[in-house]
N, C-alpha and C positions, 0 to 999 in steps of 0.2 A: 446474732455475732453477725457487728462494723468496728471494722479497724484506722482509720482514716492515720493513711502517709505523710508527711510533711516532707516532699524530695526537691533539690533542687529545681530550679527548670531546668538547670548546667548538663544532668543525666539526659535531659531525655537525647541531647547535641551533641554525645558525646558513643561515637563507632565503637569505643571497646568498652561500656554498663555491657555486658550481656549477665547471661541468665543464672550464673551463683556471684553475682554482686547484686541484682532484683535478691533475693535467696536473702545474702548476708541483711539487704538490709531489712528486709522486715523482719528476720532471726530481732533485728535489736531492737525495731521499734515493739513486738510482740511482749523481751526480753522486760526494755524500760518503759513497756507503762502493764509490768505485771501481770500480763496472760499467762504467760508461758513461765516452764524454771530456765536457773543458768548449762540445765541441759537437757537439755528438749530447744531449748536456743541452739548452740550449738548444735548439735546434731540441724531441724531444720536446713541452718550452716551451714550443716558438710568442711566445719571443721573438730578439732583439737578445741576439748572445757579450757585450758589454760589462756587458745590464740583467740579463743570466742571472751575471755577477760582481758587480754587484749586489744582486743579491736574495740570492745569497749573502754577501757581508758584512754583512745584514739575519738572517738565519739564524738565524747567530752570535754580532750582537748581547744 
């Protein structure tokens, strides 16, 4: 399986982007590509399903 993530260059230049942030980005990308379920994505992101849904709303804005 190959997964492509398109992340802004600015992410690599910030010292505040940590492992939790990367996991959330990966979970969002996998969910948006319909490779994993909402439940699995929220577990990967380490947040509750409702919070993950809110995160998706922010990502699409």
